[in-house]
C-alpha positions in Angstrom: 6.5 13.4 17.9 9.8 11.8 16.9 8.0 8.9 15.3 5.9 11.2 13.2 9.0 13.1 12.1 10.8 9.9 11.2 7.8 8.5 9.4 7.3 11.7 7.4 11.0 11.8 6.4 10.9 8.1 5.3 7.7 8.6 3.3 9.0 11.9 1.7 12.3 10.2 0.7 10.6 7.1 -0.6 8.0 9.0 -2.6 10.2 11.7 -4.1 8.5 10.8 -7.4 5.0 9.8 -6.2 4.9 7.4 -9.1 7.7 5.5 -10.6 8.3 5.3 -14.4 10.0 2.1 -15.5 11.9 1.3 -18.7 8.6 0.9 -20.6 7.7 4.4 -19.4 4.8 2.9 -17.5 3.9 4.8 -14.3 3.8 2.6 -11.2 2.4 3.6 -7.9 4.6 3.1 -4.8 3.3 1.6 -1.6 5.8 2.1 1.3 6.1 -0.3 4.1 7.4 1.4 7.3 8.0 0.5 10.9 4.6 2.1 11.7 2.3 1.2 8.9 1.7 1.1 5.1 1.5 4.3 3.1 -0.8 5.1 1.5 -3.5 3.1 3.3 -5.6 3.1 0.2 -4.1 2.9 -3.3 -6.4 3.7 -6.2 -5.7 1.3 -9.1 -7.0 0.0 -12.4 -7.0 -3.6 -13.6 -3.8 -4.4 -15.3 -1.8 -1.8 -13.4 1.3 -2.7 -11.5 2.3 -1.3 -8.1 5.6 -1.3 -6.3 5.9 -2.3 -2.7 9.0 -0.6 -1.1 10.2 -1.7 2.3 11.5 1.2 4.3 11.1 -0.5 7.7 14.3 -1.2 9.6 13.6 -4.9 9.6 12.6 -7.3 6.8 8.9 -7.3 6.0 6.5 -8.9 3.6 2.9 -8.0 2.6 0.2 -10.5 1.9 -3.5 -10.5 0.8 -6.2 -11.0 3.4 -7.4 -14.6 3.2 -10.7 -15.2 1.3 -13.3 -17.1 3.3 -12.4 -20.8 3.6 -8.9 -20.4 2.2 -5.7 -21.1 4.0 -3.2 -19.6 1.5 -3.3 -15.9 0.4 -4.0 -15.2 -3.2 -0.8 -13.1 -3.4 2.1 -12.1 -1.2 5.4 -10.4 -1.6 8.6 -12.2 -0.8 10.4 -11.1 2.4 11.8 -7.7 1.6 14.9 -6.3 3.3 15.2 -2.6 4.0 15.1 -0.8 0.7 14.0 -3.7 -1.4 11.0 -3.6 -3.7 8.5 -5.9 -5.2 6.2 -5.4 -8.3 2.6 -6.7 -8.1 0.2 -6.7 -11.1 -3.4 -5.9 -10.1 -6.2 -7.8 -11.9 -10.0 -7.6 -11.5 -9.9 -10.7 -9.2 -7.0 -9.5 -7.0 -7.8 -9.6 -3.3 -7.8 -5.9 -2.5 -7.1 -5.9 1.2 -3.6 -6.7 2.5 -1.5 -6.5 5.7 2.1 -6.5 6.9 3.9 -9.5 8.2 4.8 -7.4 11.2 1.2 -7.1 12.3 -2.2 -8.0 10.9 -3.3 -4.6 12.3 -1.1 -2.8 9.8 -3.4 -2.9 6.8 -3.7 -1.4 3.4 -6.1 -1.8 0.5 -6.5 -1.3 -3.3 -9.6 0.4 -4.7 -10.9 0.4 -8.2 -13.0 3.5 -7.3 -12.0 6.9 -8.3 -10.2 8.8 -5.6 -12.3 11.4 -3.7 -10.8 14.8 -4.4 -13.6 17.0 -3.1 -12.6 18.0 0.5 -16.3 18.6 1.4 -17.1 15.0 0.3 -14.2 13.7 2.4 -15.5 15.5 5.5 -18.9 14.0 4.9 -17.4 10.5 4.5 -15.4 10.9 7.7 -18.5 12.1 9.6 -20.5 9.2 8.3 -17.8 6.7 9.3 -17.7 8.0 12.9 -20.6 6.4 14.8 
């Protein structure tokens, strides 16, 4: 219960504005790295958009793309970010969409070029189809 409360507080504080507007008045989505995961797990983007990775974990973390088949170096990765540091990543049509935290390859996130599902009934259907 305490973990959930702490995580909720961190995410709420980090996402006070759910998108960040920079000096060019361009909105940027924020992906928060925590001690317990990456939030949101799926970020809906468009080619050319930039996203901000914000490390709110107690320790330093980096995020890197999942390796493509046969490759030994990720297409992209953030530098090691201390608590509170951020990194800006530009998304292109050939950007590797799946990524994970340096803390654990089980802490994953993804970008999606699809439109977000906003119909709650459709979400229930997708969740049901996923559970096998």
